[in-house]
C-alpha positions in Angstrom: -16.7 19.6 23.5 -17.8 22.7 24.2 -17.3 25.0 21.3 -19.7 27.6 19.4 -19.7 30.7 17.6 -22.4 33.1 17.0 -23.1 34.8 13.6 -25.4 37.7 13.0 -27.3 37.6 9.7 -30.1 39.2 8.2 -33.8 37.8 7.5 -34.4 34.7 8.9 -31.0 33.9 9.8 -30.9 36.7 12.2 -28.8 35.6 15.4 -27.7 31.9 13.8 -25.5 30.2 16.2 -23.5 27.3 15.0 -22.3 24.9 17.6 -20.0 21.8 17.2 -20.7 18.4 18.5 -19.4 14.8 17.9 -20.8 12.6 15.4 -23.3 9.8 16.8 -25.0 6.7 15.5 -28.0 8.4 15.0 -26.7 11.2 13.0 -25.0 9.0 10.4 -28.0 8.7 7.7 -28.4 12.4 7.8 -24.7 13.3 7.7 -24.3 10.7 4.6 -27.1 12.8 2.9 -25.3 15.8 4.0 -22.5 14.7 2.5 -23.6 14.0 -1.0 -25.2 17.2 -1.3 -22.0 19.2 -0.6 -19.9 17.3 -2.9 -22.4 16.4 -5.6 -21.1 19.4 -8.0 -17.5 18.8 -7.4 -17.4 15.1 -8.1 -18.9 15.7 -11.5 -15.6 17.1 -12.5 -13.0 15.5 -10.5 -10.9 12.3 -10.9 -11.2 11.2 -7.2 -14.3 11.6 -4.9 -14.2 14.2 -2.5 -15.9 12.2 0.1 -16.3 8.6 0.9 -16.8 6.7 -2.1 -19.7 4.6 -0.4 -22.1 5.1 2.4 -20.8 1.3 3.3 -17.3 3.0 3.7 -19.0 5.7 5.3 -20.4 3.7 8.1 -17.1 1.7 8.5 -15.0 5.0 9.3 -17.2 5.5 12.2 -16.8 1.9 13.6 -13.1 2.8 13.2 -10.3 4.0 16.1 -8.4 7.3 16.0 -10.8 9.0 13.8 -12.4 12.4 14.9 -15.7 13.2 13.5 -17.3 16.6 14.3 -20.6 18.1 13.4 -21.3 21.6 13.0 -25.1 22.3 13.4 -27.2 25.1 13.7 -30.8 26.1 14.8 -32.4 29.4 14.4 -33.9 29.4 17.9 -33.6 27.4 21.2 -35.1 24.1 20.8 -35.6 24.2 17.1 -34.8 21.1 15.6 -30.9 21.4 14.4 -29.6 21.6 10.8 -26.1 20.1 9.8 -24.3 22.9 7.9 -20.8 21.7 8.1 -18.7 18.3 8.8 -15.1 17.8 9.6 -13.2 14.2 9.8 -9.8 14.4 11.1 -7.0 11.7 12.6 -3.6 11.5 14.1 -2.4 9.0 11.5 -2.9 7.7 8.0 -5.3 5.2 8.1 -7.0 2.7 5.8 -5.5 0.0 3.3 -6.2 2.3 0.3 -4.4 5.5 1.1 -1.4 6.7 -0.7 0.1 8.9 1.9 3.7 8.4 2.4 4.3 8.5 6.2 8.0 8.7 5.9 7.8 11.9 3.9 6.4 13.5 6.9 8.9 11.5 9.3 12.1 13.0 7.5 10.8 16.6 7.6 10.2 16.2 11.3 6.2 17.2 10.9 3.6 15.6 12.9 0.5 16.5 11.0 -3.1 16.2 11.7 -4.8 14.3 8.7 -7.7 16.4 7.6 -9.9 13.8 5.7 -13.1 15.6 5.2 -14.2 19.2 5.6 -17.6 20.0 4.1 -19.9 23.0 4.3 -23.2 23.6 3.3 -23.7 25.3 0.0 -26.2 27.7 1.8 -23.8 28.6 4.3 -20.2 28.9 2.2 -18.9 32.3 2.0 -20.3 33.5 5.5 -17.4 32.6 8.0 -18.3 29.1 8.7 -15.6 27.5 6.7 -13.1 29.4 8.6 -14.9 28.4 12.0 -14.4 24.5 10.9 -10.5 25.3 10.5 -10.2 27.1 13.7 -11.6 24.1 15.3 -9.0 21.7 13.5 -6.3 23.9 14.2 -7.3 23.7 18.1 -7.4 20.2 17.9 -4.0 20.2 16.4 -2.4 22.4 18.7 -4.0 20.3 21.6 -2.9 17.1 20.1 1.1 17.9 19.6 0.7 18.4 15.8 2.6 20.9 14.0 0.5 20.9 10.5 -2.7 20.2 9.2 -2.6 18.2 5.8 -5.1 17.7 3.6 -6.4 16.8 -0.2 -8.0 19.0 -2.5 -8.5 18.6 -6.4 -6.1 20.8 -8.6 -9.5 21.8 -10.6 -11.4 22.8 -7.3 -10.9 26.2 -7.9 -13.3 27.4 -5.1 -11.6 25.2 -2.5 -8.1 26.0 -3.5 -8.6 29.8 -2.9 -10.0 29.3 0.3 -7.2 27.1 1.6 -4.6 29.7 -0.2 -5.8 32.5 1.8 -5.5 30.8 4.8 -2.0 29.9 4.1 -2.0 26.4 3.2 0.8 25.6 0.4 1.3 22.7 -1.7 3.1 20.0 -0.5 3.8 17.7 -3.4 3.7 18.4 -7.2 1.9 15.3 -8.0 -1.1 15.7 -10.6 -2.9 13.3 -12.4 -1.9 13.0 -16.2 -3.3 11.3 -19.0 -2.3 11.0 -22.6 -5.2 10.0 -25.5 -4.6 6.8 -27.3 -5.9 6.9 -30.8 -7.0 3.4 -31.9 -8.9 2.3 -34.8 -12.2 0.8 -34.5 -12.4 -2.9 -34.2 -15.2 -3.1 -36.7 -15.2 -1.5 -40.2 -17.1 1.3 -41.1 -20.3 0.8 -42.9 -19.9 0.1 -46.8 -23.0 0.8 -49.6 -23.4 -2.0 -52.0 -23.4 -1.7 -55.7 -26.7 -1.9 -57.3 -28.2 -5.1 -58.6 -28.0 -5.7 -62.6 -30.0 -7.3 -64.9 -30.0 -11.5 -65.5 -27.8 -12.0 -68.2 -28.5 -14.6 -71.0 -27.0 -17.8 -70.0 -24.2 -19.1 -71.9 -23.0 -22.6 -72.6 -20.1 -23.7 -70.8 -17.6 -26.1 -72.1 -17.3 -29.5 -70.0 -14.8 -29.7 -67.5 -11.8 -32.1 -68.1 -10.4 -33.6 -64.8 -6.7 -33.7 -64.6 -6.8 -37.4 -64.6 -8.6 -37.5 -67.7 -6.6 -37.7 -70.9 -8.5 -36.9 -74.0 -5.7 -38.2 -76.3 -5.3 -41.6 -74.6 -6.7 -44.2 -76.5 -9.6 -46.7 -75.1 -8.9 -50.0 -74.0 -11.7 -51.6 -75.8 -12.6 -50.9 -79.7 -15.6 -49.1 -80.2 -18.4 -51.3 -81.4 -18.8 -52.2 -85.2 -21.4 -53.0 -87.4 -21.4 -56.8 -88.7 -22.5 -57.6 -92.3 -25.5 -59.6 -92.9 -24.5 -63.0 -94.1 -25.5 -63.7 -98.2 -27.6 -66.3 -99.0 -26.1 -69.0 -101.5 -28.2 -70.4 -104.0 -29.1 -74.0 -103.6 -27.4 -76.4 -106.5 -28.8 -79.8 -107.2 -26.6 -82.6 -105.6 -26.2 -84.7 -109.2 -24.9 -81.5 -111.0 -22.5 -81.3 -108.2 -21.1 -84.3 -108.3 -20.6 -84.2 -112.0 -18.7 -80.9 -111.9 -16.3 -82.3 -109.5 -15.7 -85.6 -111.7 -15.0 -83.8 -114.8 -12.6 -81.1 -113.1 
């Protein structure tokens, strides 16, 4: 693909030329670091990631068929080490198993989209015409492939991106937005609770014996209580003759 654009700027960027080439395997690590830099701030404030979720997924995309990955590179002088300043990724069909796009939606409206999966511009080059250059290239591909629309996704709170696309005749396809409602729940653990002060030790009080339910205090005992026995009195000794005489006289 032979496409280039020259922009004249002031200072060290004078006569800076940006050219387009396809992504090579040797570019993968540099391009991943570039994407992290571009979307770092946006991903802190959006629900969905605005770039591949992981480097593993980014490397998998490179191996998939049907995906066009373009690099926009710049060099101040001929022979100087190029610098990645832009990236675009697009496909003619909805790819991936985790994609929420509904292909029937476009078919029923006689739309043949070129799906723009990624569009990234280096922060130092934003507002200098590079984004328009990237879109021009994508529209050029769409016309060559017989597409009728460019279709992309952008976070609703990404105001800078929304302004950029709306000034270039993009319009909203669907009214779907992320909605949330706060659920008020009580904490599972009770809040801290102060304990009362320790009181002085009280004087012990005699506790009456406890009568168990099986004990009947009115019931008579089976055995009589112990009773003292009187000591036997000693009888005075009587002479045998006197005792006999007394018995005869009687």
